[in-house]
MARVO-222085 format. One record per residue (C-alpha): x, y, z. Coordinates in Angstrom, 3 decimals. Layout:
% residues N
+----------+----------+----------+
:     east :    north :       up :
+----------+----------+----------+
:        X :        Y :        Z :
...
+----------+----------+----------+
This chain:
% residues 108
+----------+----------+----------+
:     east :    north :       up :
+----------+----------+----------+
:   -2.449 :  -10.651 :   10.788 :
:   -2.503 :  -14.485 :   11.091 :
:   -5.792 :  -17.461 :   11.754 :
:   -4.950 :  -21.105 :   13.061 :
:   -7.637 :  -22.579 :   13.259 :
:   -8.595 :  -26.223 :   14.640 :
:  -11.304 :  -28.278 :   14.140 :
:  -12.008 :  -31.482 :   16.120 :
:  -14.955 :  -33.787 :   18.423 :
:  -14.578 :  -34.225 :   21.801 :
:  -16.116 :  -36.454 :   23.112 :
:  -19.711 :  -36.521 :   24.115 :
:  -19.093 :  -37.854 :   27.995 :
:  -16.276 :  -35.126 :   28.517 :
:  -17.746 :  -31.873 :   27.174 :
:  -18.225 :  -30.427 :   30.761 :
:  -14.278 :  -31.810 :   31.410 :
:  -13.066 :  -30.166 :   28.104 :
:  -14.971 :  -26.820 :   28.704 :
:  -12.794 :  -26.498 :   32.149 :
:   -9.763 :  -27.898 :   31.170 :
:   -9.612 :  -25.015 :   28.302 :
:  -11.092 :  -22.626 :   29.955 :
:   -9.646 :  -22.472 :   33.222 :
:   -5.782 :  -24.188 :   32.296 :
:   -5.237 :  -24.011 :   28.122 :
:   -6.890 :  -20.763 :   27.415 :
:   -4.850 :  -18.565 :   29.827 :
:   -1.732 :  -19.915 :   28.755 :
:   -2.680 :  -19.262 :   24.667 :
:   -3.215 :  -15.901 :   25.618 :
:   -0.189 :  -14.743 :   27.496 :
:    1.981 :  -16.405 :   24.302 :
:    3.702 :  -13.191 :   22.367 :
:    2.222 :  -11.407 :   19.444 :
:   -1.563 :  -13.096 :   21.199 :
:   -4.670 :  -11.363 :   19.668 :
:   -7.705 :  -13.477 :   20.397 :
:   -9.637 :  -16.510 :   20.525 :
:  -12.972 :  -17.401 :   19.453 :
:  -14.594 :  -20.085 :   19.764 :
:  -17.633 :  -22.295 :   18.849 :
:  -19.034 :  -25.993 :   20.130 :
:  -21.872 :  -27.727 :   20.010 :
:  -22.851 :  -29.803 :   23.073 :
:  -24.826 :  -31.910 :   21.040 :
:  -22.624 :  -33.295 :   18.474 :
:  -18.934 :  -32.735 :   19.975 :
:  -17.871 :  -30.115 :   17.225 :
:  -15.367 :  -27.702 :   18.439 :
:  -13.686 :  -24.752 :   16.394 :
:  -11.137 :  -22.736 :   17.813 :
:  -10.551 :  -19.276 :   15.970 :
:   -6.847 :  -17.892 :   16.954 :
:   -5.592 :  -14.569 :   16.116 :
:   -2.198 :  -13.407 :   16.233 :
:    0.346 :  -10.736 :   14.784 :
:    2.923 :  -12.825 :   12.818 :
:    3.646 :  -16.561 :   11.193 :
:    6.746 :  -16.214 :   13.578 :
:    4.390 :  -16.038 :   16.373 :
:    2.404 :  -18.345 :   15.536 :
:    5.423 :  -20.944 :   14.956 :
:    6.634 :  -20.118 :   18.728 :
:    3.828 :  -21.434 :   20.010 :
:    3.532 :  -24.109 :   17.669 :
:    6.575 :  -25.026 :   18.952 :
:    6.428 :  -24.410 :   22.046 :
:    3.224 :  -24.691 :   23.698 :
:    1.505 :  -26.604 :   21.276 :
:    2.713 :  -29.650 :   21.860 :
:    1.768 :  -29.188 :   25.333 :
:   -1.945 :  -28.444 :   24.711 :
:   -2.270 :  -30.695 :   22.041 :
:   -1.098 :  -33.709 :   24.796 :
:   -3.695 :  -32.163 :   27.991 :
:   -6.735 :  -32.322 :   24.781 :
:   -6.472 :  -35.229 :   23.289 :
:   -7.614 :  -37.469 :   25.914 :
:  -10.420 :  -35.639 :   25.298 :
:  -11.579 :  -36.197 :   22.100 :
:  -12.792 :  -38.165 :   19.390 :
:   -9.385 :  -38.752 :   16.869 :
:   -7.160 :  -36.518 :   16.014 :
:   -7.466 :  -32.133 :   14.776 :
:   -7.485 :  -31.111 :   11.752 :
:   -5.028 :  -27.127 :   12.144 :
:   -5.154 :  -24.899 :    9.760 :
:   -2.408 :  -21.603 :    9.486 :
:   -3.928 :  -18.485 :    7.373 :
:   -3.277 :  -14.824 :    6.352 :
:   -5.855 :  -12.852 :    8.040 :
:   -7.561 :  -11.253 :    4.779 :
:  -10.375 :   -9.117 :    6.589 :
:  -11.111 :   -7.966 :   10.237 :
:  -14.150 :   -5.653 :   11.103 :
:  -13.240 :   -5.625 :   14.680 :
:   -9.154 :   -5.420 :   14.253 :
:   -9.222 :   -3.552 :   11.201 :
:   -8.010 :   -5.833 :    8.916 :
:   -8.219 :   -5.107 :    5.159 :
:   -6.182 :   -7.603 :    2.054 :
:   -3.445 :   -8.734 :    4.288 :
:   -1.449 :  -10.747 :    2.564 :
:    0.938 :   -8.110 :    2.065 :
:    0.679 :   -7.516 :    6.228 :
:    1.185 :  -11.643 :    7.172 :
:    4.624 :  -11.685 :    5.785 :
+----------+----------+----------+
């Protein structure tokens, strides 16, 4: 299992618009991608700090998403952000919900 972690800062005057776009347009598109497992989001409406972790079955699922869908999603989010998001892709080491432990070997 692979985790894809995005961190960014939402423009404070656009938090409501960001939430609407994310929940009604972007998230359904992300969830429909092959290999998608779960999405976890955190947003501080006072500072605009946003973090999103998506879980994927394999690295190839993440690569397909990155190449086919993420550029469109990033373009739609960009006008609502202060600066560019940071993106990390890491193997999931453990997850109590998904029964994953020391996933390094299975993430290849």
